[in-house]
C-alpha positions as CSV (number, residue, x, y, z in Angstrom):
1,M,65.0,79.3,152.5
2,S,63.4,80.7,149.3
3,S,65.5,80.8,146.1
4,G,65.3,83.8,143.7
5,L,64.8,87.5,144.5
6,N,62.6,89.0,146.9
7,I,59.7,91.0,145.2
8,S,60.7,94.2,146.9
9,I,64.4,94.0,146.0
10,Y,63.3,93.4,142.5
11,N,60.8,96.6,142.6
12,N,63.7,98.5,144.0
13,Y,66.2,97.1,141.2
14,Q,63.5,97.9,138.5
15,T,63.1,101.6,140.1
16,F,66.7,102.0,140.3
17,L,67.2,101.1,136.7
18,S,64.1,103.3,135.7
19,N,65.9,106.4,137.4
20,L,69.3,105.4,135.8
21,N,67.4,105.5,132.5
22,K,65.9,108.8,133.0
23,A,69.3,110.4,134.0
24,V,70.8,109.0,131.2
25,M,68.2,110.5,128.8
26,Q,68.2,114.0,130.9
27,Q,72.0,113.9,130.2
28,Q,71.6,113.3,126.3
29,H,69.3,116.0,126.3
30,A,71.7,118.4,128.1
31,V,74.4,117.3,125.7
32,Y,72.1,118.0,122.8
33,C,71.3,121.2,124.1
34,S,74.8,122.2,124.4
35,L,75.7,121.3,120.8
36,Q,72.9,123.3,119.4
37,I,74.1,126.4,121.6
38,V,77.7,125.7,120.4
39,E,76.4,125.4,117.0
40,N,74.3,128.7,117.0
41,Y,77.6,130.5,118.6
42,R,79.7,129.2,115.7
43,N,77.3,130.2,113.0
44,E,77.1,133.6,114.4
45,W,80.8,133.8,114.9
46,L,81.5,132.7,111.2
47,R,79.0,135.4,110.2
48,Y,81.0,138.0,111.9
49,E,84.0,136.5,110.8
50,K,82.9,136.8,107.1
51,E,82.0,140.5,107.8
52,R,85.3,141.3,109.3
53,L,87.1,139.8,106.3
54,S,84.9,141.7,103.7
55,F,85.8,144.9,105.7
56,N,89.4,144.1,105.8
57,T,88.9,143.8,102.2
58,L,87.5,147.1,101.6
59,K,90.3,148.6,103.5
60,N,92.9,147.0,101.5
61,R,91.5,148.1,98.5
62,N,91.0,151.7,99.6
63,Q,94.6,151.5,100.8
64,L,95.8,150.6,97.5
65,V,93.9,153.3,95.4
66,I,95.3,155.7,97.9
67,R,98.9,154.5,97.3
68,T,98.2,154.3,93.7
69,N,96.8,157.8,93.7
70,E,100.0,159.0,95.9
71,N,102.5,157.3,93.3
72,K,100.8,159.1,90.4
73,T,101.0,162.7,92.1
74,E,104.7,162.0,93.0
75,Q,105.5,160.6,89.5
76,K,103.7,163.8,88.2
77,Q,105.6,166.1,90.3
78,N,108.9,164.3,89.3
79,D,108.2,164.3,85.8
80,E,107.5,168.4,86.1
81,L,110.7,168.8,88.0
82,S,112.5,166.7,85.5
83,S,110.9,168.8,82.7
84,R,111.9,172.4,84.4
85,A,115.3,171.3,84.7
86,Q,115.5,170.4,81.1
87,Q,114.1,173.4,80.1
88,V,116.8,175.4,82.5
89,K,119.6,173.6,80.9
90,L,118.3,174.5,77.3
């Protein structure tokens, strides 16, 4: 009876560990690539979100200008009506 490992068992064990190490390295690379893809899409989303917010700001400013102009026009019309009413009373 021999003590210790048979050389073929030892070689198989070394091959197994080497293959396991390669598999781990491949999976680490896959995770890295996936993280890069996620980061790229995140940056693209942030760029589009910033653009969307800019357009919303412009839209809101335009709506404010329109509302202000409408209010001025309405006030002017009310002032004219009030002025005419005062002239009629006199």
